[in-house]
C-alpha positions in Angstrom: -56.4 -112.6 93.3 -56.8 -116.3 92.5 -54.8 -118.9 94.5 -53.9 -122.4 93.3 -52.4 -124.2 96.3 -51.0 -127.2 94.4 -53.0 -129.9 96.4 -55.4 -130.6 93.6 -58.1 -128.5 95.2 -60.1 -126.1 93.2 -58.7 -122.6 92.7 -59.8 -120.1 95.3 -61.0 -116.8 94.0 -60.8 -113.3 95.6 -58.1 -114.1 98.2 -55.8 -112.0 100.3 -52.2 -113.2 101.0 -50.2 -111.7 103.8 -46.4 -112.0 103.7 -44.2 -111.2 106.7 -40.5 -111.7 106.9 -40.4 -113.4 103.5 -42.9 -116.0 104.5 -46.7 -116.5 104.1 -48.3 -115.3 107.3 -51.9 -115.6 106.4 -54.2 -116.5 103.5 -58.0 -116.2 103.3 -61.0 -114.6 101.7 -60.4 -111.0 100.9 -63.7 -110.0 102.6 -62.5 -111.4 106.0 -58.8 -110.8 105.7 -57.0 -108.7 108.4 -54.2 -106.7 106.8 -51.5 -105.5 109.3 -51.2 -101.8 109.8 -48.5 -100.2 107.7 -48.4 -103.2 105.3 -47.5 -102.5 101.6 -50.7 -103.5 99.7 -50.6 -104.8 96.1 -53.8 -104.9 94.1 -53.4 -108.3 92.2 -56.9 -108.6 90.9 -56.8 -110.7 87.7 -53.5 -112.4 88.8 -53.0 -116.0 90.0 -50.6 -117.1 92.8 -49.2 -120.7 92.7 -46.6 -122.5 94.8 -43.0 -122.3 93.7 -42.1 -124.7 90.9 -39.3 -127.2 91.3 -37.1 -127.7 88.2 -35.6 -131.2 88.1 -33.6 -130.7 84.9 -32.2 -127.2 84.6 -28.9 -125.8 83.2 -26.9 -122.6 83.9 -25.5 -122.6 80.3 -26.7 -122.1 76.8 -25.3 -123.2 73.4 -23.0 -120.6 71.7 -24.1 -119.8 68.2 -20.4 -119.4 67.1 -19.5 -123.1 66.7 -18.0 -125.4 65.7 -16.8 -126.8 68.0 -19.9 -126.7 70.2 -19.4 -124.5 73.2 -21.8 -123.8 76.1 -21.1 -120.5 77.8 -22.2 -120.1 81.5 -24.9 -117.6 82.3 -24.5 -117.5 86.0 -25.6 -113.9 86.4 -28.9 -114.0 84.4 -30.2 -117.6 84.6 -30.9 -117.8 88.3 -32.9 -114.6 88.1 -34.8 -115.8 85.0 -35.7 -119.1 86.8 -37.0 -117.2 89.8 -38.9 -114.7 87.6 -40.6 -117.7 85.9 -41.8 -119.0 89.3 -39.1 -121.7 89.7 -37.9 -121.6 93.3 -35.8 -124.7 93.4 -33.6 -126.3 90.6 -31.2 -129.2 90.1 -28.6 -128.2 87.5 -28.5 -131.7 86.0 -25.0 -131.5 84.3 -22.5 -128.7 84.7 -19.9 -127.2 82.4 -18.7 -124.8 85.1 -19.4 -126.5 88.4 -17.3 -124.0 90.4 -19.4 -121.2 89.2 -22.6 -123.1 89.9 -21.4 -123.8 93.5 -20.5 -120.2 94.1 -23.8 -118.9 92.8 -25.6 -121.4 95.1 -23.6 -120.1 98.0 -24.3 -116.4 97.1 -28.1 -117.2 96.9 -28.1 -119.2 100.2 -26.3 -116.2 101.9 -28.8 -113.7 100.5 -26.2 -111.9 98.4 -27.9 -112.8 95.1 -31.5 -113.4 93.8 -32.2 -116.9 92.6 -33.8 -120.2 93.4 -32.5 -122.8 95.8 -29.9 -124.7 93.8 -28.9 -128.4 94.0 -25.7 -128.5 92.1 -24.9 -131.4 89.8 -21.2 -132.1 89.2 -19.5 -132.0 85.8 -20.7 -134.5 83.3 -19.4 -138.0 83.7 -18.4 -138.6 80.0 -16.3 -141.2 78.3 -14.0 -140.9 75.3 -15.6 -139.4 72.2 -17.3 -136.4 73.8 -18.6 -133.8 71.4 -17.9 -130.9 73.7 -14.5 -129.5 74.6 -15.9 -128.6 78.0 -16.5 -132.1 79.2 -13.6 -134.1 80.8 -13.3 -137.5 79.1 -12.9 -140.2 81.7 -10.1 -142.6 81.2 -11.1 -145.5 83.5 -13.1 -146.5 86.5 -10.6 -145.0 88.9 -10.8 -141.6 87.1 -14.6 -141.7 87.5 -14.3 -142.6 91.2 -11.8 -139.7 91.9 -14.0 -137.3 89.9 -17.1 -138.1 91.8 -15.4 -138.1 95.2 -13.7 -134.7 94.5 -16.9 -132.9 93.5 -19.0 -134.4 96.3 -16.4 -132.9 98.7 -16.8 -129.6 96.9 -20.6 -129.7 97.3 -22.2 -131.4 94.4 -25.1 -133.7 95.2 -25.7 -135.4 91.9 -24.0 -136.3 88.7 -25.1 -136.9 85.1 -23.5 -140.0 83.5 -23.5 -139.0 79.9 -23.5 -140.6 76.4 -20.1 -142.2 76.0 -19.5 -143.4 79.6 -18.4 -147.1 79.8 -20.0 -149.6 82.2 -16.9 -149.8 84.3 -16.6 -146.0 84.5 -20.3 -145.9 85.6 -19.5 -148.4 88.4 -16.5 -146.4 89.4 -18.6 -143.2 89.7 -21.1 -145.0 91.8 -18.3 -146.2 94.1 -17.0 -142.7 94.4 -20.5 -141.7 95.7 -20.6 -144.4 98.3 -18.2 -142.9 100.8 -19.5 -141.2 104.0 -20.3 -137.6 103.5 -22.4 -134.7 104.7 -26.1 -135.4 104.2 -27.3 -131.8 104.9 -28.1 -131.1 101.2 -29.9 -134.3 100.4 -29.0 -137.7 99.0 -26.4 -138.4 96.4 -27.9 -139.0 93.0 -26.3 -140.4 89.8 -28.3 -139.8 86.6 -27.6 -142.1 83.7 -28.2 -140.7 80.2 -27.7 -143.4 77.6 -27.1 -143.0 73.9 -30.0 -143.1 71.5 -28.2 -145.5 69.2 -26.3 -148.7 70.1 -26.0 -150.4 73.4 -22.6 -149.1 74.6 -23.9 -148.2 78.1 -25.7 -151.5 78.8 
């Protein structure tokens, strides 16, 4: 098989990859490879192996065709498996309509109860008044934004998407909610800001 290692080096042809206990144990030219006795051998001639892909903007929902109003059903059972089947081994959900479901799926994958990529869960959208979706909470003020961010950080979210109609004071409040001491085991707190394409309401 061909191996592309992701470093920018040329692809390596005719390679043998040994996997033990779910991890790469050895990689080298097929002619010199030592395959452990009793190993399951797959003939992958004509195939290419690459490092796992990291998805930085991924969702666990898909638009419903039955609108209006626009609805975005969660696909927590199929999407993690589809990401993994496509070679994506880590994702950030980048906006959630069902954050509890996303968190429980993450826990199930981490505990080996379900197949899927490593998931970094983004909290619910931080959206202001005028949201087009019934599934998005519309923030009322900076304090509401602060409480929302603090609550979902405590639940396990590590990032948030500030969406189209959020006001500047609400954005500041959300940032303040993310500034309190917290568990750093799942990485840094991240606040994404998605501005509207027309007008300057978010500036």
